[in-house]
N, CA, C and O atoms as a GROMACS GRO file, in nm:
protein
  468
    1MET      N    1   3.881  -3.058  -3.215
    1MET     CA    2   3.743  -3.035  -3.180
    1MET      C    3   3.687  -3.160  -3.114
    1MET      O    4   3.715  -3.272  -3.156
    2LEU      N    5   3.606  -3.137  -3.009
    2LEU     CA    6   3.548  -3.249  -2.937
    2LEU      C    7   3.434  -3.308  -3.017
    2LEU      O    8   3.362  -3.236  -3.087
    3THR      N    9   3.420  -3.436  -3.008
    3THR     CA   10   3.313  -3.502  -3.081
    3THR      C   11   3.181  -3.484  -3.009
    3THR      O   12   3.177  -3.478  -2.886
    4GLY      N   13   3.076  -3.475  -3.083
    4GLY     CA   14   2.942  -3.466  -3.027
    4GLY      C   15   2.901  -3.324  -2.990
    4GLY      O   16   2.790  -3.305  -2.940
    5MET      N   17   2.985  -3.225  -3.011
    5MET     CA   18   2.949  -3.088  -2.976
    5MET      C   19   2.916  -3.012  -3.103
    5MET      O   20   2.981  -3.028  -3.206
    6SER      N   21   2.817  -2.931  -3.096
    6SER     CA   22   2.782  -2.851  -3.212
    6SER      C   23   2.848  -2.715  -3.200
    6SER      O   24   2.892  -2.676  -3.091
    7ARG      N   25   2.856  -2.644  -3.309
    7ARG     CA   26   2.919  -2.515  -3.311
    7ARG      C   27   2.823  -2.403  -3.271
    7ARG      O   28   2.868  -2.293  -3.239
    8ALA      N   29   2.695  -2.427  -3.273
    8ALA     CA   30   2.598  -2.323  -3.242
    8ALA      C   31   2.598  -2.294  -3.091
    8ALA      O   32   2.596  -2.385  -3.008
    9ALA      N   33   2.601  -2.171  -3.060
    9ALA     CA   34   2.598  -2.130  -2.918
    9ALA      C   35   2.453  -2.107  -2.876
    9ALA      O   36   2.369  -2.067  -2.956
   10HIS      N   37   2.428  -2.132  -2.752
   10HIS     CA   38   2.294  -2.109  -2.699
   10HIS      C   39   2.282  -1.962  -2.659
   10HIS      O   40   2.358  -1.914  -2.575
   11ILE      N   41   2.187  -1.892  -2.719
   11ILE     CA   42   2.164  -1.752  -2.687
   11ILE      C   43   2.029  -1.743  -2.619
   11ILE      O   44   1.927  -1.782  -2.676
   12PRO      N   45   2.027  -1.693  -2.496
   12PRO     CA   46   1.899  -1.684  -2.425
   12PRO      C   47   1.806  -1.586  -2.494
   12PRO      O   48   1.850  -1.488  -2.554
   13SER      N   49   1.677  -1.614  -2.484
   13SER     CA   50   1.580  -1.524  -2.547
   13SER      C   51   1.571  -1.394  -2.468
   13SER      O   52   1.593  -1.392  -2.347
   14LEU      N   53   1.540  -1.289  -2.536
   14LEU     CA   54   1.528  -1.159  -2.474
   14LEU      C   55   1.381  -1.121  -2.456
   14LEU      O   56   1.341  -1.008  -2.486
   15ALA      N   57   1.303  -1.215  -2.408
   15ALA     CA   58   1.160  -1.191  -2.388
   15ALA      C   59   1.141  -1.091  -2.276
   15ALA      O   60   1.220  -1.088  -2.181
   16PRO      N   61   1.038  -1.008  -2.286
   16PRO     CA   62   1.016  -0.910  -2.180
   16PRO      C   63   0.983  -0.980  -2.048
   16PRO      O   64   0.926  -1.089  -2.046
   17ALA      N   65   1.022  -0.916  -1.940
   17ALA     CA   66   0.998  -0.972  -1.807
   17ALA      C   67   0.849  -0.974  -1.778
   17ALA      O   68   0.772  -0.896  -1.833
   18ALA      N   69   0.812  -1.066  -1.691
   18ALA     CA   70   0.671  -1.077  -1.654
   18ALA      C   71   0.627  -0.951  -1.580
   18ALA      O   72   0.706  -0.885  -1.513
   19ALA      N   73   0.502  -0.920  -1.594
   19ALA     CA   74   0.447  -0.802  -1.526
   19ALA      C   75   0.454  -0.822  -1.375
   19ALA      O   76   0.438  -0.935  -1.328
   20PRO      N   77   0.477  -0.717  -1.299
   20PRO     CA   78   0.486  -0.733  -1.154
   20PRO      C   79   0.353  -0.779  -1.095
   20PRO      O   80   0.246  -0.741  -1.141
   21VAL      N   81   0.365  -0.862  -0.994
   21VAL     CA   82   0.247  -0.917  -0.929
   21VAL      C   83   0.196  -0.814  -0.829
   21VAL      O   84   0.276  -0.754  -0.757
   22ASN      N   85   0.068  -0.794  -0.825
   22ASN     CA   86   0.008  -0.699  -0.733
   22ASN      C   87  -0.019  -0.772  -0.602
   22ASN      O   88  -0.125  -0.833  -0.585
   23ALA      N   89   0.078  -0.765  -0.509
   23ALA     CA   90   0.067  -0.840  -0.384
   23ALA      C   91  -0.005  -0.757  -0.279
   23ALA      O   92   0.016  -0.636  -0.267
   24THR      N   93  -0.088  -0.823  -0.203
   24THR     CA   94  -0.160  -0.754  -0.096
   24THR      C   95  -0.136  -0.821   0.038
   24THR      O   96  -0.212  -0.800   0.132
   25SER      N   97  -0.032  -0.902   0.049
   25SER     CA   98  -0.005  -0.968   0.176
   25SER      C   99   0.039  -0.865   0.280
   25SER      O  100   0.080  -0.754   0.245
   26ALA      N  101   0.031  -0.903   0.405
   26ALA     CA  102   0.066  -0.812   0.514
   26ALA      C  103   0.211  -0.768   0.506
   26ALA      O  104   0.243  -0.653   0.536
   27GLU      N  105   0.301  -0.858   0.465
   27GLU     CA  106   0.442  -0.823   0.456
   27GLU      C  107   0.466  -0.716   0.351
   27GLU      O  108   0.543  -0.622   0.375
   28HIS      N  109   0.402  -0.727   0.237
   28HIS     CA  110   0.422  -0.629   0.130
   28HIS      C  111   0.360  -0.494   0.168
   28HIS      O  112   0.415  -0.389   0.134
   29VAL      N  113   0.248  -0.498   0.236
   29VAL     CA  114   0.185  -0.374   0.280
   29VAL      C  115   0.275  -0.306   0.382
   29VAL      O  116   0.292  -0.184   0.378
   30ARG      N  117   0.332  -0.384   0.476
   30ARG     CA  118   0.421  -0.328   0.578
   30ARG      C  119   0.545  -0.269   0.515
   30ARG      O  120   0.588  -0.160   0.554
   31ALA      N  121   0.605  -0.337   0.418
   31ALA     CA  122   0.725  -0.286   0.350
   31ALA      C  123   0.694  -0.156   0.277
   31ALA      O  124   0.775  -0.064   0.280
   32ALA      N  125   0.580  -0.149   0.214
   32ALA     CA  126   0.543  -0.027   0.144
   32ALA      C  127   0.520   0.087   0.242
   32ALA      O  128   0.554   0.202   0.214
   33THR      N  129   0.462   0.056   0.358
   33THR     CA  130   0.438   0.158   0.459
   33THR      C  131   0.570   0.211   0.514
   33THR      O  132   0.584   0.332   0.531
   34LEU      N  133   0.668   0.122   0.541
   34LEU     CA  134   0.797   0.164   0.591
   34LEU      C  135   0.871   0.250   0.489
   34LEU      O  136   0.940   0.345   0.525
   35ALA      N  137   0.856   0.215   0.362
   35ALA     CA  138   0.925   0.291   0.258
   35ALA      C  139   0.868   0.432   0.248
   35ALA      O  140   0.941   0.525   0.215
   36ASP      N  141   0.737   0.448   0.275
   36ASP     CA  142   0.675   0.579   0.266
   36ASP      C  143   0.709   0.669   0.386
   36ASP      O  144   0.710   0.791   0.372
   37GLU      N  145   0.737   0.608   0.503
   37GLU     CA  146   0.767   0.687   0.622
   37GLU      C  147   0.906   0.747   0.613
   37GLU      O  148   0.993   0.696   0.543
   38GLN      N  149   0.926   0.855   0.685
   38GLN     CA  150   1.054   0.925   0.685
   38GLN      C  151   1.149   0.858   0.784
   38GLN      O  152   1.121   0.856   0.904
   39VAL      N  153   1.259   0.803   0.737
   39VAL     CA  154   1.359   0.741   0.822
   39VAL      C  155   1.461   0.848   0.860
   39VAL      O  156   1.514   0.916   0.772
   40PRO      N  157   1.491   0.864   0.991
   40PRO     CA  158   1.587   0.968   1.029
   40PRO      C  159   1.727   0.936   0.978
   40PRO      O  160   1.763   0.820   0.961
   41ALA      N  161   1.804   1.040   0.955
   41ALA     CA  162   1.942   1.024   0.908
   41ALA      C  163   2.026   0.965   1.021
   41ALA      O  164   1.997   0.987   1.138
   42PRO      N  165   2.131   0.890   0.986
   42PRO     CA  166   2.220   0.835   1.090
   42PRO      C  167   2.282   0.948   1.172
   42PRO      O  168   2.311   1.056   1.120
   43VAL      N  169   2.301   0.922   1.301
   43VAL     CA  170   2.361   1.019   1.392
   43VAL      C  171   2.503   0.973   1.422
   43VAL      O  172   2.523   0.860   1.468
   44ARG      N  173   2.602   1.059   1.397
   44ARG     CA  174   2.742   1.025   1.424
   44ARG      C  175   2.791   1.111   1.540
   44ARG      O  176   2.782   1.234   1.537
   45LEU      N  177   2.844   1.044   1.642
   45LEU     CA  178   2.894   1.109   1.761
   45LEU      C  179   3.043   1.077   1.777
   45LEU      O  180   3.089   0.971   1.736
   46THR      N  181   3.117   1.171   1.837
   46THR     CA  182   3.258   1.147   1.865
   46THR      C  183   3.288   1.190   2.007
   46THR      O  184   3.220   1.276   2.064
   47ARG      N  185   3.391   1.130   2.064
   47ARG     CA  186   3.441   1.169   2.196
   47ARG      C  187   3.592   1.166   2.189
   47ARG      O  188   3.653   1.060   2.174
   48ILE      N  189   3.653   1.284   2.199
   48ILE     CA  190   3.798   1.297   2.187
   48ILE      C  191   3.850   1.366   2.313
   48ILE      O  192   3.807   1.476   2.347
   49ASP      N  193   3.943   1.299   2.381
   49ASP     CA  194   4.007   1.354   2.501
   49ASP      C  195   4.156   1.319   2.493
   49ASP      O  196   4.195   1.209   2.531
   50PRO      N  197   4.240   1.414   2.443
   50PRO     CA  198   4.384   1.384   2.427
   50PRO      C  199   4.453   1.348   2.559
   50PRO      O  200   4.548   1.269   2.559
   51SER      N  201   4.408   1.404   2.672
   51SER     CA  202   4.474   1.374   2.799
   51SER      C  203   4.456   1.228   2.839
   51SER      O  204   4.538   1.172   2.913
   52ARG      N  205   4.350   1.165   2.791
   52ARG     CA  206   4.324   1.024   2.821
   52ARG      C  207   4.351   0.933   2.702
   52ARG      O  208   4.323   0.813   2.706
   53ASN      N  209   4.407   0.991   2.593
   53ASN     CA  210   4.433   0.917   2.469
   53ASN      C  211   4.304   0.850   2.419
   53ASN      O  212   4.305   0.734   2.378
   54MET      N  213   4.194   0.925   2.423
   54MET     CA  214   4.064   0.873   2.386
   54MET      C  215   4.018   0.938   2.255
   54MET      O  216   4.008   1.060   2.247
   55LYS      N  217   3.990   0.855   2.155
   55LYS     CA  218   3.935   0.901   2.026
   55LYS      C  219   3.833   0.797   1.982
   55LYS      O  220   3.866   0.699   1.917
   56ARG      N  221   3.707   0.821   2.019
   56ARG     CA  222   3.602   0.723   1.991
   56ARG      C  223   3.495   0.781   1.899
   56ARG      O  224   3.474   0.902   1.894
   57PHE      N  225   3.428   0.691   1.827
   57PHE     CA  226   3.312   0.730   1.746
   57PHE      C  227   3.196   0.638   1.779
   57PHE      O  228   3.216   0.526   1.827
   58TYR      N  229   3.076   0.686   1.753
   58TYR     CA  230   2.955   0.609   1.777
   58TYR      C  231   2.853   0.654   1.673
   58TYR      O  232   2.821   0.772   1.667
   59THR      N  233   2.803   0.563   1.592
   59THR     CA  234   2.704   0.594   1.490
   59THR      C  235   2.578   0.513   1.516
   59THR      O  236   2.585   0.392   1.538
   60VAL      N  237   2.464   0.580   1.514
   60VAL     CA  238   2.335   0.513   1.537
   60VAL      C  239   2.246   0.543   1.417
   60VAL      O  240   2.235   0.658   1.374
   61ALA      N  241   2.181   0.438   1.362
   61ALA     CA  242   2.095   0.456   1.246
   61ALA      C  243   1.974   0.363   1.255
   61ALA      O  244   1.983   0.254   1.312
   62VAL      N  245   1.863   0.406   1.198
   62VAL     CA  246   1.744   0.323   1.185
   62VAL      C  247   1.738   0.276   1.041
   62VAL      O  248   1.745   0.356   0.948
   63GLU      N  249   1.726   0.145   1.022
   63GLU     CA  250   1.728   0.086   0.888
   63GLU      C  251   1.620  -0.020   0.876
   63GLU      O  252   1.573  -0.074   0.977
   64VAL      N  253   1.582  -0.051   0.753
   64VAL     CA  254   1.491  -0.161   0.725
   64VAL      C  255   1.576  -0.277   0.676
   64VAL      O  256   1.657  -0.260   0.585
   65THR      N  257   1.558  -0.396   0.736
   65THR     CA  258   1.639  -0.512   0.699
   65THR      C  259   1.584  -0.579   0.573
   65THR      O  260   1.480  -0.539   0.521
   66LEU      N  261   1.653  -0.679   0.526
   66LEU     CA  262   1.609  -0.753   0.408
   66LEU      C  263   1.478  -0.826   0.430
   66LEU      O  264   1.405  -0.855   0.335
   67PHE      N  265   1.447  -0.854   0.556
   67PHE     CA  266   1.325  -0.928   0.588
   67PHE      C  267   1.215  -0.835   0.638
   67PHE      O  268   1.122  -0.879   0.705
   68ASP      N  269   1.224  -0.706   0.604
   68ASP     CA  270   1.125  -0.604   0.636
   68ASP      C  271   1.109  -0.579   0.786
   68ASP      O  272   1.005  -0.531   0.830
   69ASP      N  273   1.211  -0.612   0.863
   69ASP     CA  274   1.211  -0.575   1.004
   69ASP      C  275   1.272  -0.436   1.015
   69ASP      O  276   1.339  -0.390   0.922
   70VAL      N  277   1.249  -0.369   1.126
   70VAL     CA  278   1.309  -0.238   1.150
   70VAL      C  279   1.421  -0.258   1.252
   70VAL      O  280   1.400  -0.317   1.357
   71ALA      N  281   1.540  -0.208   1.219
   71ALA     CA  282   1.656  -0.227   1.305
   71ALA      C  283   1.716  -0.093   1.344
   71ALA      O  284   1.718   0.002   1.266
   72CYS      N  285   1.764  -0.087   1.468
   72CYS     CA  286   1.843   0.027   1.515
   72CYS      C  287   1.986  -0.025   1.522
   72CYS      O  288   2.019  -0.107   1.608
   73THR      N  289   2.071   0.023   1.432
   73THR     CA  290   2.207  -0.027   1.421
   73THR      C  291   2.304   0.069   1.488
   73THR      O  292   2.301   0.189   1.462
   74ARG      N  293   2.389   0.015   1.574
   74ARG     CA  294   2.491   0.095   1.642
   74ARG      C  295   2.629   0.046   1.598
   74ARG      O  296   2.658  -0.074   1.607
   75THR      N  297   2.711   0.137   1.551
   75THR     CA  298   2.848   0.106   1.512
   75THR      C  299   2.940   0.194   1.598
   75THR      O  300   2.918   0.315   1.607
   76TYR      N  301   3.041   0.134   1.659
   76TYR     CA  302   3.127   0.212   1.746
   76TYR      C  303   3.268   0.155   1.747
   76TYR      O  304   3.290   0.040   1.712
   77GLY      N  305   3.363   0.239   1.789
   77GLY     CA  306   3.502   0.196   1.797
   77GLY      C  307   3.596   0.314   1.810
   77GLY      O  308   3.553   0.425   1.842
   78ARG      N  309   3.722   0.291   1.785
   78ARG     CA  310   3.825   0.394   1.794
   78ARG      C  311   3.840   0.462   1.659
   78ARG      O  312   3.846   0.395   1.556
   79ILE      N  313   3.847   0.594   1.660
   79ILE     CA  314   3.863   0.670   1.536
   79ILE      C  315   3.999   0.637   1.476
   79ILE      O  316   4.100   0.637   1.545
   80GLY      N  317   4.001   0.609   1.346
   80GLY     CA  318   4.125   0.581   1.276
   80GLY      C  319   4.161   0.435   1.267
   80GLY      O  320   4.256   0.400   1.196
   81GLU      N  321   4.090   0.348   1.338
   81GLU     CA  322   4.119   0.205   1.332
   81GLU      C  323   4.022   0.137   1.238
   81GLU      O  324   3.910   0.184   1.220
   82ARG      N  325   4.065   0.030   1.180
   82ARG     CA  326   3.976  -0.046   1.092
   82ARG      C  327   3.876  -0.125   1.173
   82ARG      O  328   3.901  -0.165   1.287
   83GLY      N  329   3.763  -0.145   1.112
   83GLY     CA  330   3.660  -0.226   1.176
   83GLY      C  331   3.580  -0.149   1.278
   83GLY      O  332   3.532  -0.039   1.249
   84GLY      N  333   3.566  -0.203   1.392
   84GLY     CA  334   3.478  -0.149   1.494
   84GLY      C  335   3.378  -0.257   1.529
   84GLY      O  336   3.384  -0.368   1.477
   85ARG      N  337   3.288  -0.224   1.615
   85ARG     CA  338   3.186  -0.320   1.655
   85ARG      C  339   3.050  -0.274   1.608
   85ARG      O  340   3.024  -0.154   1.591
   86VAL      N  341   2.962  -0.371   1.586
   86VAL     CA  342   2.827  -0.341   1.539
   86VAL      C  343   2.728  -0.415   1.628
   86VAL      O  344   2.744  -0.534   1.656
   87MET      N  345   2.625  -0.343   1.672
   87MET     CA  346   2.515  -0.403   1.746
   87MET      C  347   2.386  -0.370   1.672
   87MET      O  348   2.365  -0.256   1.631
   88VAL      N  349   2.299  -0.469   1.656
   88VAL     CA  350   2.173  -0.450   1.585
   88VAL      C  351   2.059  -0.488   1.679
   88VAL      O  352   2.057  -0.597   1.735
   89GLY      N  353   1.965  -0.396   1.694
   89GLY     CA  354   1.844  -0.423   1.772
   89GLY      C  355   1.724  -0.422   1.679
   89GLY      O  356   1.705  -0.327   1.603
   90LEU      N  357   1.643  -0.528   1.683
   90LEU     CA  358   1.525  -0.537   1.597
   90LEU      C  359   1.402  -0.490   1.672
   90LEU      O  360   1.387  -0.516   1.792
   91PHE      N  361   1.312  -0.420   1.602
   91PHE     CA  362   1.192  -0.364   1.662
   91PHE      C  363   1.071  -0.396   1.577
   91PHE      O  364   1.083  -0.420   1.457
   92GLU      N  365   0.954  -0.395   1.641
   92GLU     CA  366   0.829  -0.423   1.573
   92GLU      C  367   0.789  -0.309   1.478
   92GLU      O  368   0.745  -0.333   1.366
   93THR      N  369   0.807  -0.185   1.526
   93THR     CA  370   0.766  -0.070   1.445
   93THR      C  371   0.880   0.028   1.430
   93THR      O  372   0.978   0.025   1.506
   94GLN      N  373   0.866   0.114   1.332
   94GLN     CA  374   0.969   0.215   1.310
   94GLN      C  375   0.969   0.317   1.422
   94GLN      O  376   1.074   0.370   1.457
   95GLY      N  377   0.854   0.345   1.480
   95GLY     CA  378   0.845   0.438   1.592
   95GLY      C  379   0.926   0.392   1.712
   95GLY      O  380   0.992   0.473   1.777
   96GLU      N  381   0.921   0.262   1.742
   96GLU     CA  382   1.000   0.207   1.852
   96GLU      C  383   1.149   0.220   1.824
   96GLU      O  384   1.226   0.252   1.915
   97ALA      N  385   1.189   0.196   1.701
   97ALA     CA  386   1.331   0.206   1.665
   97ALA      C  387   1.380   0.350   1.674
   97ALA      O  388   1.491   0.375   1.721
   98VAL      N  389   1.298   0.445   1.631
   98VAL     CA  390   1.336   0.587   1.638
   98VAL      C  391   1.344   0.630   1.785
   98VAL      O  392   1.433   0.707   1.821
   99ALA      N  393   1.253   0.580   1.870
   99ALA     CA  394   1.258   0.612   2.012
   99ALA      C  395   1.386   0.556   2.075
   99ALA      O  396   1.449   0.623   2.157
  100ALA      N  397   1.425   0.434   2.035
  100ALA     CA  398   1.549   0.375   2.086
  100ALA      C  399   1.670   0.457   2.041
  100ALA      O  400   1.763   0.478   2.118
  101LEU      N  401   1.668   0.504   1.917
  101LEU     CA  402   1.776   0.589   1.866
  101LEU      C  403   1.788   0.714   1.953
  101LEU      O  404   1.898   0.753   1.990
  102GLY      N  405   1.677   0.776   1.985
  102GLY     CA  406   1.679   0.896   2.069
  102GLY      C  407   1.735   0.870   2.207
  102GLY      O  408   1.813   0.949   2.259
  103ARG      N  409   1.695   0.757   2.268
  103ARG     CA  410   1.746   0.723   2.400
  103ARG      C  411   1.897   0.698   2.397
  103ARG      O  412   1.969   0.742   2.487
  104ILE      N  413   1.944   0.628   2.295
  104ILE     CA  414   2.087   0.598   2.284
  104ILE      C  415   2.168   0.725   2.265
  104ILE      O  416   2.271   0.744   2.330
  105VAL      N  417   2.121   0.814   2.177
  105VAL     CA  418   2.192   0.939   2.151
  105VAL      C  419   2.195   1.024   2.278
  105VAL      O  420   2.299   1.081   2.311
  106ASP      N  421   2.084   1.034   2.349
  106ASP     CA  422   2.080   1.111   2.473
  106ASP      C  423   2.178   1.056   2.576
  106ASP      O  424   2.247   1.132   2.644
  107ALA      N  425   2.185   0.923   2.589
  107ALA     CA  426   2.277   0.862   2.685
  107ALA      C  427   2.422   0.890   2.648
  107ALA      O  428   2.504   0.917   2.736
  108LYS      N  429   2.454   0.884   2.520
  108LYS     CA  430   2.592   0.909   2.476
  108LYS      C  431   2.629   1.056   2.493
  108LYS      O  432   2.743   1.087   2.530
  109LEU      N  433   2.536   1.147   2.467
  109LEU     CA  434   2.563   1.290   2.487
  109LEU      C  435   2.587   1.318   2.636
  109LEU      O  436   2.670   1.404   2.669
  110ALA      N  437   2.517   1.248   2.724
  110ALA     CA  438   2.537   1.266   2.868
  110ALA      C  439   2.673   1.214   2.912
  110ALA      O  440   2.727   1.260   3.013
  111ARG      N  441   2.730   1.119   2.838
  111ARG     CA  442   2.860   1.063   2.873
  111ARG      C  443   2.977   1.140   2.812
  111ARG      O  444   3.093   1.102   2.830
  112GLY      N  445   2.949   1.248   2.739
  112GLY     CA  446   3.058   1.330   2.687
  112GLY      C  447   3.077   1.324   2.537
  112GLY      O  448   3.166   1.392   2.484
  113TYR      N  449   2.998   1.247   2.467
  113TYR     CA  450   3.007   1.245   2.321
  113TYR      C  451   2.948   1.374   2.265
  113TYR      O  452   2.862   1.436   2.327
  114ARG      N  453   2.995   1.415   2.150
  114ARG     CA  454   2.945   1.534   2.080
  114ARG      C  455   2.909   1.494   1.938
  114ARG      O  456   2.967   1.401   1.882
  115ARG      N  457   2.813   1.566   1.880
  115ARG     CA  458   2.776   1.538   1.740
  115ARG      C  459   2.892   1.572   1.648
  115ARG      O  460   2.953   1.678   1.660
  116ALA      N  461   2.922   1.482   1.556
  116ALA     CA  462   3.030   1.504   1.460
  116ALA      C  463   2.984   1.605   1.356
  116ALA      O  464   2.868   1.604   1.316
  117GLU      N  465   3.073   1.688   1.313
  117GLU     CA  466   3.042   1.790   1.212
  117GLU      C  467   3.060   1.734   1.074
  117GLU      O  468   3.038   1.804   0.976
   0.00000   0.00000   0.00000
């Protein structure tokens, strides 16, 4: 046994957590507003052309970041491969991000992508 050490273990107290603070800052109001709004579901698109050995996917989603920003996230790559690429666009409002999602989906549908089932 080591000298100078006691046998008693330190047990943290189980005191109740502090009551939540009622914040009224602009950031907290904005986060609460974004949480109340309806965020569209992610859109998954695929483009498969065996004659060209093409098997691609493209996923677009609107998300709220850790810092209460609104992001339009695009993930794309080859179907069946690990990884892929990710692009994130930040927007001031959720409406702008949803509009960007619509433009991206329309452009991909025009290029031959189809909605995944």
